C-alpha positions in Angstrom: 53.6 -14.5 -54.9 54.5 -13.4 -51.4 51.0 -10.5 -51.1 49.1 -13.9 -52.6 50.3 -15.9 -49.3 49.8 -13.2 -46.7 46.3 -11.6 -48.4 45.0 -15.3 -48.1 46.0 -15.4 -44.4 44.0 -12.0 -43.8 40.6 -13.5 -45.4 41.0 -16.7 -43.5 41.7 -14.7 -39.7 38.7 -12.3 -41.1 36.7 -15.3 -42.1 37.0 -17.0 -38.8 36.9 -13.8 -36.5 33.6 -12.2 -38.0 32.3 -16.4 -38.1 33.4 -17.8 -34.7 30.8 -14.7 -32.5 28.0 -16.1 -34.9 27.8 -19.2 -34.3 28.8 -18.9 -30.7 25.5 -17.4 -30.9 23.6 -19.6 -32.8 24.6 -22.5 -30.2 23.4 -20.1 -27.4 20.2 -19.2 -28.9 19.3 -22.8 -29.6 21.8 -25.5 -28.5 22.1 -24.2 -24.1 20.3 -25.0 -21.5 17.7 -22.8 -20.7 18.4 -20.9 -17.3 17.0 -22.7 -13.7 14.0 -21.4 -12.4 13.6 -20.1 -8.8 12.3 -22.0 -6.5 9.2 -21.4 -5.5 9.4 -19.4 -2.5 5.6 -19.4 -1.0 5.8 -22.8 -0.3 6.8 -22.0 3.1 6.5 -18.5 4.8 6.5 -17.6 8.3 5.2 -14.6 9.9 3.5 -12.7 13.4 0.0 -11.3 12.5 -0.9 -7.9 15.2 -4.4 -7.7 16.0 -6.7 -5.8 17.3 -10.2 -6.6 18.0 -13.4 -4.5 18.2 -17.8 -5.8 18.3 -19.7 -6.8 20.8 -20.3 -10.0 23.7 -22.9 -11.4 24.1 -24.3 -13.3 26.8 -27.0 -16.3 26.1 -29.0 -18.3 28.3 -31.5 -21.4 26.7 -32.8 -19.1 23.9 -32.5 -15.5 25.2 -30.0 -12.7 25.1 -29.7 -12.1 28.5 -26.9 -9.5 28.3 -24.9 -7.9 25.9 -22.4 -5.0 25.9 -18.7 -4.6 24.7 -14.9 -6.6 23.6 -11.9 -6.0 23.1 -8.6 -8.1 22.0 -5.7 -7.6 21.5 -3.4 -10.9 19.6 0.1 -11.8 19.1 -0.2 -14.7 16.8 2.6 -16.6 14.8 1.1 -17.7 11.4 2.9 -20.5 9.9 1.9 -20.9 5.8 2.9 -24.9 4.1 1.7 -23.9 1.1 -2.6 -22.7 1.1 -2.1 -24.7 4.0 -1.9 -22.2 7.4 -1.3 -23.3 11.6 -1.2 -20.4 13.7 -1.2 -19.3 17.1 -0.5 -16.6 20.3 -1.8 -15.3 23.1 -3.9 -13.0 23.9 -5.2 -10.1 25.8 -9.6 -9.3 25.5 -11.9 -7.5 27.4 -15.8 -7.7 28.1 -18.0 -5.2 29.3 -21.9 -7.1 29.6 -24.8 -5.7 31.0 -27.9 -7.3 31.6 -30.7 -6.4 29.6 -33.6 -6.1 32.6 -34.2 -4.0 33.9 -31.8 -5.4 36.9 -29.0 -4.6 34.8 -26.8 -7.0 36.1 -22.8 -5.6 35.0 -19.9 -7.8 33.8 -17.0 -6.2 33.7 -14.1 -9.4 32.3 -10.6 -9.5 31.1 -9.1 -13.0 31.0 -5.2 -13.6 29.5 -5.8 -16.5 26.2 -3.9 -18.5 24.1 -5.8 -19.1 20.5 -5.4 -20.9 18.2 -6.1 -21.1 14.5 -6.9 -23.7 11.3 -7.6 -22.5 8.3 -6.0 -22.4 4.7 -5.4 -20.3 1.8 -3.0 -18.0 0.4 0.0 -16.0 1.8 -0.6 -12.5 2.0 -4.2 -13.0 -0.1 -6.4 -14.1 2.4 -7.6 -17.0 5.1 -9.7 -19.0 6.9 -10.3 -21.2 9.4 -10.8 -23.0 12.6 -10.0 -20.7 16.3 -10.1 -22.4 20.0 -9.4 -20.0 22.3 -8.6 -20.2 26.2 -7.3 -19.0 29.7 -8.0 -17.3 32.6 -9.0 -13.7 34.6 -11.3 -12.3 36.2 -14.5 -10.8 36.6 -15.8 -7.0 38.5 -19.6 -7.9 38.9 -21.5 -5.7 40.4 -25.5 -6.7 41.2 -28.0 -4.4 39.7 -31.0 -6.2 42.4 -28.7 -5.9 45.9 -26.0 -3.3 44.9 -23.4 -4.9 46.0 -20.1 -5.2 43.7 -17.8 -8.6 43.4 -14.3 -9.6 42.2 -14.2 -13.3 41.3 -11.8 -15.9 38.7 -12.6 -16.1 35.8 -12.9 -19.1 33.2 -12.9 -18.3 28.9 -12.8 -21.2 26.1 -14.4 -20.6 23.0 -14.5 -21.3 19.9 -15.4 -20.9 16.3 -14.5 -19.5 12.9 -12.5 -16.9 11.1 -11.2 -14.1 8.5 -9.2 -12.3 7.3 -8.5 -10.8 3.4 -5.5 -8.3 3.4 -6.1 -4.5 2.2 -1.7 -4.4 2.0 1.5 -6.6 2.4 1.5 -5.2 5.7 -2.8 -4.5 6.6 -5.5 -7.2 6.8 -8.8 -6.7 8.4 -11.4 -9.6 9.3 -13.7 -11.4 11.5 -14.5 -13.9 13.9 -17.0 -15.6 15.8 -17.3 -17.3 18.5 -19.2 -19.5 20.9 -18.5 -20.9 24.3 -18.3 -21.0 28.6 -19.6 -19.0 30.5 -22.9 -18.8 27.5 -21.3 -16.2 25.4 -21.2 -15.2 21.9 -18.3 -12.8 20.2 -18.4 -11.5 17.5 -14.9 -8.7 16.7 -13.8 -6.8 13.8 -10.1 -7.9 13.5 -7.6 -5.3 12.5 -4.5 -7.7 11.9 -0.9 -6.3 11.3 1.3 -9.1 9.6 4.9 -8.8 10.6 9.1 -10.5 11.2 7.9 -12.3 8.5 10.8 -15.0 7.2 
């Protein structure tokens, strides 16, 4: 009888040891709540965009292009993303060289320190389109092709336009910006952007 009781106790213990893990596993699979998904990190993001732009600048009077030349731009812009809305801005330097289309060949070298403002939308680390405003002060070296005189003048730049970029990699983008403004200039630049300092 003692052996019978011991056998029953051992058998009962074996059943408990075998059944308990299976019950716990079934409860985990069926009754336990699903693990919480991580919060979306793309709703808000920020980065610095270092821009190098090169293209052309055109001087327009009425309906005629009376001068054209090279335009270069360096900019550092802080860009914030709020979902698909984008807002940014920062300092920039722009140099442009204009030469008159007529025989007189007046020349103007302009260099300004500007403030840029961007507002637009897109998808973070994919693409962006935006409205662009830029204004700044600087100087101009002017050559009068008629009198052969040269002079330095204070210069003011105020333009606005549209632009956009798309990402080649998460860190590098390629874009364009076209601006129109004072003093009668049109800028069209191809821009390479380096996106750093992401948060």
